[in-house]
MDAnalysis code that builds the backbone (N, CA, C; Angstrom):
import MDAnalysis as mda
import numpy as np

u = mda.Universe.empty(228, n_residues=76, atom_resindex=np.repeat(np.arange(76), 3), trajectory=True)
u.add_TopologyAttr("name", ["N", "CA", "C"] * 76)
u.add_TopologyAttr("resid", np.arange(1, 77))
u.add_TopologyAttr("resname", ["UNK", "UNK", "UNK", "UNK", "UNK", "UNK", "UNK", "UNK", "UNK", "UNK", "UNK", "UNK", "UNK", "UNK", "UNK", "UNK", "UNK", "UNK", "UNK", "UNK", "UNK", "UNK", "UNK", "UNK", "UNK", "UNK", "UNK", "UNK", "UNK", "UNK", "UNK", "UNK", "UNK", "UNK", "UNK", "UNK", "UNK", "UNK", "UNK", "UNK", "UNK", "UNK", "UNK", "UNK", "UNK", "UNK", "UNK", "UNK", "UNK", "UNK", "UNK", "UNK", "UNK", "UNK", "UNK", "UNK", "UNK", "UNK", "UNK", "UNK", "UNK", "UNK", "UNK", "UNK", "UNK", "UNK", "UNK", "UNK", "UNK", "UNK", "UNK", "UNK", "UNK", "UNK", "UNK", "UNK"])
u.atoms.positions = np.array([
    [25.809, -23.460, -22.272],
    [25.210, -21.657, -21.864],
    [24.389, -21.034, -23.535],
    [23.104, -20.663, -23.331],
    [22.953, -20.201, -24.361],
    [22.599, -18.589, -23.811],
    [21.719, -17.926, -24.725],
    [21.360, -16.465, -24.374],
    [19.922, -16.693, -24.380],
    [19.294, -15.504, -23.558],
    [17.604, -15.841, -23.518],
    [17.157, -15.061, -24.410],
    [16.122, -15.258, -24.993],
    [15.223, -14.430, -25.908],
    [14.566, -12.771, -26.059],
    [15.117, -12.713, -24.278],
    [14.466, -11.070, -23.663],
    [15.966, -10.402, -24.025],
    [17.038, -11.550, -23.896],
    [18.493, -10.747, -23.711],
    [18.720, -10.242, -25.389],
    [18.524, -10.973, -25.850],
    [18.415, -10.261, -27.459],
    [18.224, -9.536, -27.765],
    [16.316, -9.436, -27.383],
    [15.798, -8.596, -27.707],
    [16.188, -7.107, -27.457],
    [16.634, -7.377, -26.331],
    [17.088, -5.892, -25.325],
    [17.875, -5.590, -26.146],
    [18.890, -6.436, -26.672],
    [20.278, -5.863, -27.266],
    [20.081, -5.133, -28.289],
    [19.089, -5.525, -29.692],
    [18.539, -5.085, -30.550],
    [17.911, -4.084, -30.135],
    [16.994, -3.565, -29.068],
    [16.360, -2.031, -28.787],
    [16.952, -1.250, -28.516],
    [18.316, -1.901, -27.458],
    [19.031, -0.489, -27.300],
    [20.065, -0.071, -28.603],
    [20.153, -0.928, -29.565],
    [20.481, -0.042, -30.711],
    [19.665, 0.590, -32.114],
    [18.608, 0.121, -32.034],
    [17.116, 0.644, -32.434],
    [16.292, 0.668, -32.056],
    [15.666, 1.372, -30.913],
    [15.031, 1.720, -30.311],
    [13.667, 1.691, -30.782],
    [13.561, 2.413, -32.250],
    [12.204, 1.874, -33.090],
    [11.693, 0.687, -33.570],
    [12.494, -0.645, -33.659],
    [12.419, -1.821, -33.976],
    [11.881, -2.217, -33.115],
    [10.960, -2.519, -34.343],
    [9.531, -4.011, -33.793],
    [10.287, -5.275, -33.873],
    [11.141, -5.609, -32.710],
    [11.642, -7.097, -32.978],
    [10.816, -8.390, -32.121],
    [10.860, -9.535, -33.278],
    [10.339, -10.840, -32.613],
    [11.222, -11.834, -33.017],
    [11.956, -12.489, -31.508],
    [13.063, -13.604, -31.074],
    [11.741, -14.657, -30.933],
    [12.206, -15.943, -32.095],
    [11.518, -17.445, -31.859],
    [12.723, -17.953, -31.246],
    [12.892, -18.780, -30.015],
    [13.769, -19.949, -30.068],
    [13.420, -21.412, -30.952],
    [14.472, -21.704, -31.229],
    [13.419, -22.748, -32.552],
    [14.244, -24.048, -31.890],
    [14.856, -24.225, -31.104],
    [15.122, -25.685, -30.704],
    [14.982, -25.388, -28.911],
    [14.710, -24.551, -28.535],
    [14.629, -24.643, -26.734],
    [15.991, -25.091, -26.312],
    [17.094, -24.476, -26.369],
    [18.031, -25.148, -25.982],
    [19.331, -23.639, -25.652],
    [18.102, -22.336, -26.219],
    [18.929, -21.012, -25.987],
    [20.090, -20.824, -27.055],
    [20.780, -21.260, -28.217],
    [21.515, -21.073, -28.763],
    [20.861, -20.952, -30.349],
    [19.577, -21.404, -31.035],
    [19.330, -21.400, -32.672],
    [17.746, -20.372, -31.923],
    [18.214, -18.973, -32.630],
    [17.270, -18.181, -32.817],
    [16.800, -17.745, -34.106],
    [15.943, -17.496, -34.662],
    [14.920, -16.685, -35.461],
    [14.480, -15.591, -35.041],
    [14.945, -14.515, -35.359],
    [14.787, -12.858, -35.096],
    [14.213, -12.287, -36.741],
    [12.973, -11.607, -36.268],
    [12.704, -10.754, -37.215],
    [12.868, -9.620, -36.833],
    [13.854, -8.279, -37.320],
    [13.824, -6.936, -36.922],
    [13.142, -5.612, -37.735],
    [12.442, -4.992, -37.440],
    [11.762, -3.873, -38.302],
    [12.443, -2.924, -38.121],
    [13.093, -2.260, -38.658],
    [13.547, -0.422, -37.768],
    [14.126, -0.023, -39.291],
    [13.397, 1.882, -39.319],
    [13.854, 2.481, -40.178],
    [15.284, 2.458, -40.679],
    [15.873, 2.068, -39.881],
    [17.746, 2.050, -39.401],
    [17.853, 1.904, -40.891],
    [17.090, 0.511, -41.067],
    [17.355, -0.187, -42.750],
    [17.534, 0.741, -43.671],
    [16.123, 1.515, -44.053],
    [15.890, 1.927, -45.313],
    [17.512, 2.109, -45.741],
    [17.928, 1.542, -46.880],
    [18.837, 1.972, -47.881],
    [20.299, 0.975, -47.800],
    [19.976, 0.334, -46.731],
    [21.039, -0.507, -46.532],
    [20.590, -1.910, -47.441],
    [21.900, -2.687, -47.569],
    [21.908, -4.052, -48.282],
    [21.230, -4.431, -47.414],
    [21.328, -6.237, -47.246],
    [21.106, -6.693, -46.580],
    [21.440, -7.174, -45.601],
    [22.719, -7.866, -46.464],
    [23.985, -7.574, -45.813],
    [24.157, -6.885, -44.781],
    [24.451, -5.704, -45.314],
    [24.696, -4.456, -44.055],
    [23.313, -4.559, -42.855],
    [22.308, -4.884, -43.603],
    [21.281, -4.568, -42.663],
    [21.365, -6.199, -41.231],
    [21.869, -7.120, -41.756],
    [22.456, -8.087, -41.091],
    [23.443, -7.569, -39.869],
    [24.297, -7.662, -40.480],
    [25.924, -6.743, -39.940],
    [25.641, -5.844, -38.710],
    [24.546, -4.990, -39.671],
    [24.244, -3.551, -37.942],
    [23.491, -4.575, -36.410],
    [22.637, -5.567, -37.170],
    [22.283, -6.681, -36.078],
    [22.956, -6.975, -35.593],
    [24.161, -8.168, -36.046],
    [25.116, -8.622, -34.900],
    [26.035, -7.808, -34.231],
    [26.147, -6.499, -35.107],
    [26.771, -5.532, -34.567],
    [26.310, -5.430, -32.651],
    [25.021, -5.012, -32.977],
    [23.925, -4.781, -31.932],
    [24.222, -5.732, -30.604],
    [24.530, -7.329, -31.523],
    [25.196, -8.261, -30.059],
    [26.179, -8.148, -29.310],
    [27.318, -7.622, -29.703],
    [28.369, -7.093, -28.718],
    [29.092, -8.008, -28.551],
    [29.534, -8.903, -29.855],
    [30.954, -10.359, -29.988],
    [29.878, -11.223, -29.739],
    [28.473, -11.508, -28.699],
    [27.589, -12.342, -28.303],
    [27.780, -13.812, -29.639],
    [27.214, -12.731, -30.241],
    [26.891, -13.830, -31.873],
    [28.360, -14.883, -31.810],
    [27.953, -16.359, -32.361],
    [29.427, -16.804, -32.022],
    [30.171, -17.463, -31.184],
    [29.661, -17.109, -29.929],
    [29.647, -17.599, -28.893],
    [28.699, -17.910, -28.072],
    [28.424, -16.965, -27.042],
    [27.269, -17.213, -26.688],
    [26.184, -17.863, -27.191],
    [25.701, -17.370, -28.177],
    [24.730, -17.602, -29.302],
    [25.308, -18.283, -30.419],
    [24.846, -19.616, -30.698],
    [25.050, -20.014, -31.323],
    [24.464, -19.807, -32.906],
    [23.436, -19.695, -33.210],
    [23.468, -19.643, -34.455],
    [21.851, -18.433, -34.818],
    [21.522, -17.793, -35.467],
    [20.411, -16.183, -35.283],
    [20.076, -16.683, -36.484],
    [18.624, -16.926, -37.145],
    [18.610, -16.409, -38.724],
    [17.561, -15.322, -38.640],
    [18.346, -14.161, -39.363],
    [17.683, -12.940, -39.752],
    [16.818, -12.675, -40.732],
    [15.475, -12.170, -39.891],
    [15.059, -11.466, -41.485],
    [14.782, -10.173, -40.556],
    [14.691, -9.274, -42.020],
    [14.848, -7.770, -41.611],
    [14.320, -7.192, -42.519],
    [13.691, -5.924, -41.862],
    [13.097, -5.325, -42.920],
    [13.318, -3.719, -42.577],
    [12.346, -2.648, -43.403],
    [11.868, -1.648, -42.944],
    [10.444, -1.402, -43.151],
    [9.803, -0.152, -42.083],
    [8.687, 0.052, -41.722],
    [7.882, -0.286, -42.766],
])
């Protein structure tokens, strides 16, 4: 059982309303995605902190329902 790309984007947008979010299903199985997230909230944060912020927004689904998520984060 995987997670829909729309659900991932929605959860991220709930935590980062200003974010530009692009989700790509890498394998078509609903378990392996790449996400690009651009948000002002990342300004001044390290890359690791930015990625942790995204994982937090997924509310525990990372590593369970969602198997793999390659992240690219940036500020506008």
